[in-house]
Structure formats: C-alpha cells, structure tokens
N, CA, C and O atoms as CSV, one atom per row, in Angstrom:
chain,resi,resn,atom,element,x,y,z
A,1,UNK,N,N,9.730,33.205,163.139
A,1,UNK,CA,C,11.058,32.980,162.830
A,1,UNK,C,C,11.217,31.324,163.181
A,1,UNK,O,O,10.698,30.812,164.173
A,2,UNK,N,N,11.915,30.690,162.328
A,2,UNK,CA,C,12.115,29.443,162.551
A,2,UNK,C,C,13.475,29.143,163.194
A,2,UNK,O,O,14.460,29.843,162.961
A,3,UNK,N,N,13.497,27.991,164.079
A,3,UNK,CA,C,14.601,27.561,164.898
A,3,UNK,C,C,15.479,26.861,164.173
A,3,UNK,O,O,15.028,25.888,163.568
A,4,UNK,N,N,16.889,27.165,164.056
A,4,UNK,CA,C,17.767,26.268,163.467
A,4,UNK,C,C,18.355,25.282,164.394
A,4,UNK,O,O,18.644,24.136,164.047
A,5,UNK,N,N,18.525,25.752,165.577
A,5,UNK,CA,C,19.008,24.812,166.728
A,5,UNK,C,C,18.050,24.586,167.789
A,5,UNK,O,O,17.298,25.512,168.096
A,6,UNK,N,N,17.974,23.376,168.441
A,6,UNK,CA,C,17.268,23.161,169.720
A,6,UNK,C,C,18.384,22.850,170.619
A,6,UNK,O,O,19.060,21.839,170.433
A,7,UNK,N,N,18.637,23.738,171.673
A,7,UNK,CA,C,19.489,23.544,172.834
A,7,UNK,C,C,19.098,22.981,174.081
A,7,UNK,O,O,18.062,23.480,174.521
A,8,UNK,N,N,19.645,22.036,174.828
A,8,UNK,CA,C,19.207,21.745,176.246
A,8,UNK,C,C,19.922,22.744,177.197
A,8,UNK,O,O,21.033,23.242,177.013
A,9,UNK,N,N,19.008,22.967,178.346
A,9,UNK,CA,C,19.569,23.660,179.368
A,9,UNK,C,C,20.099,22.703,180.400
A,9,UNK,O,O,19.559,21.640,180.708
A,10,UNK,N,N,21.268,23.216,180.927
A,10,UNK,CA,C,21.912,22.248,181.977
A,10,UNK,C,C,22.180,23.117,183.102
A,10,UNK,O,O,22.604,24.262,182.944
A,11,UNK,N,N,21.922,22.559,184.338
A,11,UNK,CA,C,22.284,23.284,185.680
A,11,UNK,C,C,23.487,23.020,186.307
A,11,UNK,O,O,23.602,21.829,186.594
A,12,UNK,N,N,24.482,23.759,186.639
A,12,UNK,CA,C,25.649,23.464,187.394
A,12,UNK,C,C,25.519,23.893,188.614
A,12,UNK,O,O,24.580,24.623,188.932
A,13,UNK,N,N,26.484,23.478,189.495
A,13,UNK,CA,C,26.551,23.911,190.999
A,13,UNK,C,C,27.007,25.253,191.167
A,13,UNK,O,O,26.465,26.024,191.958
A,14,UNK,N,N,28.080,25.593,190.382
A,14,UNK,CA,C,28.576,27.039,190.380
A,14,UNK,C,C,28.176,27.779,189.030
A,14,UNK,O,O,28.120,27.180,187.956
A,15,UNK,N,N,27.924,29.017,189.167
A,15,UNK,CA,C,27.386,29.895,188.273
A,15,UNK,C,C,28.580,30.296,187.382
A,15,UNK,O,O,29.626,30.552,187.980
A,16,UNK,N,N,28.573,30.381,186.109
A,16,UNK,CA,C,29.544,30.949,185.170
A,16,UNK,C,C,29.479,32.369,185.163
A,16,UNK,O,O,28.348,32.848,185.246
A,17,UNK,N,N,30.547,33.232,185.074
A,17,UNK,CA,C,30.336,34.744,184.900
A,17,UNK,C,C,29.645,35.340,183.864
A,17,UNK,O,O,29.828,35.014,182.691
A,18,UNK,N,N,28.849,36.207,184.221
A,18,UNK,CA,C,27.895,36.880,183.369
A,18,UNK,C,C,28.518,38.319,182.852
A,18,UNK,O,O,28.831,39.156,183.698
A,19,UNK,N,N,28.656,38.534,181.736
A,19,UNK,CA,C,29.255,39.918,181.222
A,19,UNK,C,C,28.420,41.036,181.653
A,19,UNK,O,O,27.195,40.909,181.635
A,20,UNK,N,N,29.040,42.253,182.085
A,20,UNK,CA,C,28.254,43.375,182.285
A,20,UNK,C,C,27.151,43.800,181.476
A,20,UNK,O,O,26.086,44.163,181.974
A,21,UNK,N,N,27.384,43.766,180.180
A,21,UNK,CA,C,26.326,44.223,179.213
A,21,UNK,C,C,25.102,43.257,179.227
A,21,UNK,O,O,23.994,43.720,178.959
A,22,UNK,N,N,25.237,42.066,179.496
A,22,UNK,CA,C,24.247,41.008,179.580
A,22,UNK,C,C,23.390,41.509,181.056
A,22,UNK,O,O,22.161,41.565,181.092
A,23,UNK,N,N,24.122,41.791,182.027
A,23,UNK,CA,C,23.483,42.149,183.283
A,23,UNK,C,C,22.456,43.478,183.182
A,23,UNK,O,O,21.355,43.606,183.719
A,24,UNK,N,N,23.247,44.518,182.235
A,24,UNK,CA,C,22.397,45.608,182.104
A,24,UNK,C,C,21.163,45.596,181.424
A,24,UNK,O,O,20.255,46.389,181.674
A,25,UNK,N,N,21.102,44.574,180.437
A,25,UNK,CA,C,19.967,44.347,179.534
A,25,UNK,C,C,18.768,43.601,180.414
A,25,UNK,O,O,17.572,43.632,180.126
A,26,UNK,N,N,19.355,42.932,181.539
A,26,UNK,CA,C,18.305,42.031,182.244
A,26,UNK,C,C,17.825,43.005,183.423
A,26,UNK,O,O,16.917,42.575,184.133
A,27,UNK,N,N,18.270,44.095,183.660
A,27,UNK,CA,C,17.741,44.976,184.947
A,27,UNK,C,C,16.360,45.257,184.988
A,27,UNK,O,O,15.821,45.386,186.088
A,28,UNK,N,N,15.592,45.391,183.754
A,28,UNK,CA,C,14.205,45.838,184.066
A,28,UNK,C,C,13.259,44.642,183.986
A,28,UNK,O,O,12.056,44.871,183.867
A,29,UNK,N,N,13.730,43.302,184.045
A,29,UNK,CA,C,12.850,42.253,183.994
A,29,UNK,C,C,12.194,41.918,185.367
A,29,UNK,O,O,12.874,41.870,186.393
A,30,UNK,N,N,10.956,41.704,185.357
A,30,UNK,CA,C,10.371,41.484,186.614
A,30,UNK,C,C,10.395,40.072,187.023
A,30,UNK,O,O,9.384,39.370,187.050
A,31,UNK,N,N,11.832,39.586,187.409
A,31,UNK,CA,C,12.156,38.220,187.910
A,31,UNK,C,C,12.609,38.393,189.391
A,31,UNK,O,O,13.359,39.282,189.792
A,32,UNK,N,N,12.035,37.398,190.153
A,32,UNK,CA,C,12.506,37.356,191.698
A,32,UNK,C,C,13.868,36.906,191.898
A,32,UNK,O,O,14.444,36.329,190.976
A,33,UNK,N,N,14.479,37.122,193.080
A,33,UNK,CA,C,15.710,36.871,193.360
A,33,UNK,C,C,15.955,35.310,193.185
A,33,UNK,O,O,16.885,34.915,192.481
A,34,UNK,N,N,15.100,34.430,193.841
A,34,UNK,CA,C,15.445,33.096,193.581
A,34,UNK,C,C,15.418,32.610,192.141
A,34,UNK,O,O,16.356,31.949,191.697
A,35,UNK,N,N,14.478,32.890,191.487
A,35,UNK,CA,C,14.495,32.537,189.985
A,35,UNK,C,C,15.754,32.869,189.329
A,35,UNK,O,O,16.413,32.070,188.664
A,36,UNK,N,N,16.108,34.298,189.585
A,36,UNK,CA,C,17.296,34.793,188.883
A,36,UNK,C,C,18.615,34.021,189.364
A,36,UNK,O,O,19.534,33.740,188.594
A,37,UNK,N,N,18.599,33.715,190.722
A,37,UNK,CA,C,19.706,32.889,191.260
A,37,UNK,C,C,19.803,31.705,190.550
A,37,UNK,O,O,20.928,31.412,190.146
A,38,UNK,N,N,18.655,30.770,190.242
A,38,UNK,CA,C,18.706,29.671,189.605
A,38,UNK,C,C,19.035,29.840,188.106
A,38,UNK,O,O,19.733,28.990,187.554
A,39,UNK,N,N,18.593,30.832,187.470
A,39,UNK,CA,C,19.131,30.998,186.027
A,39,UNK,C,C,20.375,31.345,185.942
A,39,UNK,O,O,20.895,31.104,184.852
A,40,UNK,N,N,21.108,31.892,186.832
A,40,UNK,CA,C,22.449,32.159,186.755
A,40,UNK,C,C,23.333,31.025,186.798
A,40,UNK,O,O,24.416,31.142,186.225
A,41,UNK,N,N,23.010,29.779,187.471
A,41,UNK,CA,C,23.592,28.622,187.282
A,41,UNK,C,C,23.150,27.708,186.045
A,41,UNK,O,O,23.638,26.583,185.937
A,42,UNK,N,N,22.408,28.095,185.296
A,42,UNK,CA,C,22.025,27.312,184.097
A,42,UNK,C,C,23.121,27.762,182.911
A,42,UNK,O,O,23.603,28.890,182.806
A,43,UNK,N,N,23.367,26.758,182.152
A,43,UNK,CA,C,24.199,26.872,181.105
A,43,UNK,C,C,23.731,26.163,179.729
A,43,UNK,O,O,22.964,25.200,179.737
A,44,UNK,N,N,24.228,26.690,178.623
A,44,UNK,CA,C,23.702,26.123,177.295
A,44,UNK,C,C,25.114,26.022,176.571
A,44,UNK,O,O,26.012,26.854,176.708
A,45,UNK,N,N,25.177,24.929,175.815
A,45,UNK,CA,C,26.202,24.936,174.764
A,45,UNK,C,C,25.796,25.681,173.472
A,45,UNK,O,O,25.016,25.100,172.718
A,46,UNK,N,N,26.190,26.752,173.186
A,46,UNK,CA,C,26.142,27.617,172.151
A,46,UNK,C,C,27.021,26.976,170.966
A,46,UNK,O,O,28.243,26.848,171.029
A,47,UNK,N,N,26.177,26.572,169.818
A,47,UNK,CA,C,26.945,26.033,168.576
A,47,UNK,C,C,27.576,27.349,167.881
A,47,UNK,O,O,28.563,27.184,167.165
A,48,UNK,N,N,27.077,28.585,168.052
A,48,UNK,CA,C,27.679,29.702,167.310
A,48,UNK,C,C,28.970,30.262,167.955
A,48,UNK,O,O,29.864,30.737,167.254
A,49,UNK,N,N,29.058,30.192,169.426
A,49,UNK,CA,C,30.208,30.448,169.952
A,49,UNK,C,C,31.121,29.328,170.276
A,49,UNK,O,O,32.268,29.556,170.660
A,50,UNK,N,N,30.620,28.030,170.126
A,50,UNK,CA,C,31.192,26.825,170.267
A,50,UNK,C,C,31.938,26.670,171.686
A,50,UNK,O,O,33.117,26.357,171.854
A,51,UNK,N,N,30.919,26.979,172.719
A,51,UNK,CA,C,31.408,26.948,174.032
A,51,UNK,C,C,30.066,27.135,175.035
A,51,UNK,O,O,29.011,27.686,174.718
A,52,UNK,N,N,30.337,26.636,176.095
A,52,UNK,CA,C,29.195,26.738,177.201
A,52,UNK,C,C,28.989,28.330,177.631
A,52,UNK,O,O,29.907,29.014,178.083
A,53,UNK,N,N,27.948,28.698,177.466
A,53,UNK,CA,C,27.517,30.282,177.952
A,53,UNK,C,C,26.447,30.059,178.987
A,53,UNK,O,O,25.690,29.090,178.945
A,54,UNK,N,N,26.410,31.013,179.942
A,54,UNK,CA,C,25.338,31.073,180.843
A,54,UNK,C,C,24.077,31.342,180.069
A,54,UNK,O,O,24.055,32.048,179.060
A,55,UNK,N,N,23.041,30.754,180.582
A,55,UNK,CA,C,21.584,30.878,180.159
A,55,UNK,C,C,21.156,32.547,180.064
A,55,UNK,O,O,20.429,32.911,179.140
A,56,UNK,N,N,21.574,33.363,180.908
A,56,UNK,CA,C,21.188,34.653,180.721
A,56,UNK,C,C,21.937,35.349,179.556
A,56,UNK,O,O,21.440,36.332,179.007
A,57,UNK,N,N,23.187,34.817,179.164
A,57,UNK,CA,C,23.840,35.506,178.136
A,57,UNK,C,C,23.125,35.080,176.737
A,57,UNK,O,O,23.146,35.740,175.698
A,58,UNK,N,N,22.475,33.804,176.952
A,58,UNK,CA,C,21.918,33.274,175.776
A,58,UNK,C,C,20.628,34.030,175.528
A,58,UNK,O,O,20.290,34.403,174.405
A,59,UNK,N,N,19.925,34.236,176.631
A,59,UNK,CA,C,18.834,34.995,176.702
A,59,UNK,C,C,18.654,36.463,176.073
A,59,UNK,O,O,17.640,36.904,175.532
A,60,UNK,N,N,19.808,37.073,176.261
A,60,UNK,CA,C,20.071,38.411,175.756
A,60,UNK,C,C,20.639,38.439,174.187
A,60,UNK,O,O,20.770,39.473,173.530
A,61,UNK,N,N,20.929,37.180,173.751
A,61,UNK,CA,C,21.511,36.895,172.205
A,61,UNK,C,C,20.323,37.400,171.384
A,61,UNK,O,O,19.154,37.289,171.753
A,62,UNK,N,N,20.775,38.040,170.087
A,62,UNK,CA,C,19.587,38.369,169.294
A,62,UNK,C,C,19.011,36.951,168.714
A,62,UNK,O,O,17.843,36.960,168.324
A,63,UNK,N,N,19.642,35.921,168.645
A,63,UNK,CA,C,19.306,34.683,168.060
A,63,UNK,C,C,18.340,34.034,168.971
A,63,UNK,O,O,17.701,33.082,168.522
A,64,UNK,N,N,18.153,34.405,170.147
A,64,UNK,CA,C,17.146,33.665,171.020
A,64,UNK,C,C,15.801,33.754,170.561
A,64,UNK,O,O,15.395,34.892,170.325
A,65,UNK,N,N,14.972,32.740,170.372
A,65,UNK,CA,C,13.691,32.805,169.962
A,65,UNK,C,C,12.743,32.528,171.451
A,65,UNK,O,O,12.078,33.413,171.990
A,66,UNK,N,N,12.837,31.368,171.859
A,66,UNK,CA,C,11.929,30.967,172.999
A,66,UNK,C,C,12.544,29.869,173.760
A,66,UNK,O,O,13.383,29.153,173.214
A,67,UNK,N,N,12.191,29.689,174.966
A,67,UNK,CA,C,12.607,28.509,175.927
A,67,UNK,C,C,11.340,27.926,176.333
A,67,UNK,O,O,10.453,28.578,176.885
A,68,UNK,N,N,11.258,26.512,176.014
A,68,UNK,CA,C,10.101,26.019,176.509
A,68,UNK,C,C,10.661,24.562,177.027
A,68,UNK,O,O,11.399,23.877,176.319
A,69,UNK,N,N,10.212,24.143,178.405
A,69,UNK,CA,C,10.580,22.959,179.061
A,69,UNK,C,C,12.144,22.670,178.920
A,69,UNK,O,O,12.581,21.584,178.538
A,70,UNK,N,N,12.756,23.511,179.190
A,70,UNK,CA,C,14.218,23.114,179.265
A,70,UNK,C,C,15.079,23.161,177.830
A,70,UNK,O,O,16.267,22.867,177.696
A,71,UNK,N,N,14.219,23.577,176.874
A,71,UNK,CA,C,15.003,23.594,175.495
A,71,UNK,C,C,14.806,25.037,174.985
A,71,UNK,O,O,13.794,25.731,175.076
A,72,UNK,N,N,16.056,25.348,174.399
A,72,UNK,CA,C,15.997,26.700,173.762
A,72,UNK,C,C,16.039,26.635,172.399
A,72,UNK,O,O,16.808,25.893,171.786
A,73,UNK,N,N,15.120,27.496,171.811
A,73,UNK,CA,C,15.146,27.614,170.045
A,73,UNK,C,C,15.999,28.753,169.800
A,73,UNK,O,O,15.815,29.867,170.290
A,74,UNK,N,N,17.113,28.373,168.880
A,74,UNK,CA,C,18.046,29.425,168.479
A,74,UNK,C,C,17.895,29.545,167.049
A,74,UNK,O,O,17.810,28.531,166.355
A,75,UNK,N,N,17.853,30.768,166.528
A,75,UNK,CA,C,17.826,31.314,165.175
A,75,UNK,C,C,18.954,30.477,164.354
A,75,UNK,O,O,18.719,29.773,163.372
A,76,UNK,N,N,20.101,30.672,164.895
A,76,UNK,CA,C,21.358,30.301,164.233
A,76,UNK,C,C,22.131,31.284,163.289
A,76,UNK,O,O,23.086,30.916,162.605
A,77,UNK,N,N,21.635,32.581,163.305
A,77,UNK,CA,C,22.233,33.455,162.628
A,77,UNK,C,C,23.571,33.904,162.891
A,77,UNK,O,O,23.922,33.982,164.068
A,78,UNK,N,N,24.440,34.236,161.897
A,78,UNK,CA,C,25.923,34.560,162.301
A,78,UNK,C,C,25.948,35.863,163.497
A,78,UNK,O,O,25.148,36.798,163.471
A,79,UNK,N,N,26.727,35.743,164.233
A,79,UNK,CA,C,26.985,36.847,165.334
A,79,UNK,C,C,27.744,37.952,164.952
A,79,UNK,O,O,28.854,37.705,164.481
A,80,UNK,N,N,27.366,39.209,165.055
A,80,UNK,CA,C,28.229,40.289,164.669
A,80,UNK,C,C,29.667,40.625,165.482
A,80,UNK,O,O,30.708,41.117,165.046
A,81,UNK,N,N,29.313,40.168,166.829
A,81,UNK,CA,C,30.353,40.416,167.770
A,81,UNK,C,C,30.929,39.213,168.331
A,81,UNK,O,O,31.837,39.291,169.158
C-alpha cells in the first residue's frame, strides 16, 4: 500500500481524549504503561478529519500504514464514519 500523506507526530503536555472504541481496540497490545502514557500525549494533524487527533486514534484508523521516526504514513482513503 502506498502512502498518500506523511504526517508528523507532535507531543503535547496534556493528552487529548481518546474515544472508547479506540481504547477497546488497543486492549490486546503488548505495550508497557510508560510507553502507553507517552503515546496518549502524542497528536497528529489528520488531513481526512481536518483536525488534531491523538496518535492512538490514528493508529486504530484503517488508513494507518506505519510509523517510522516520528512520521506516520497514511493511505488517505475516504473515511466511512
């Protein structure tokens, strides 16, 4: 799959609110508490939603391809919801 967007990951002092459906999708991941707390403070400007979203929401998006060195590769396909 080819990336349409390359997005930068930014860290904030306070975490944005993460929806319950994204939290339930992340339950099975083998991630430590410290790393999860750090990822909750990371945000990405989503060109599809046209606003800042928490990285964990971006991670659960079907358009998410990969994250390498603070950059997210996004497929950029239209969102259904």
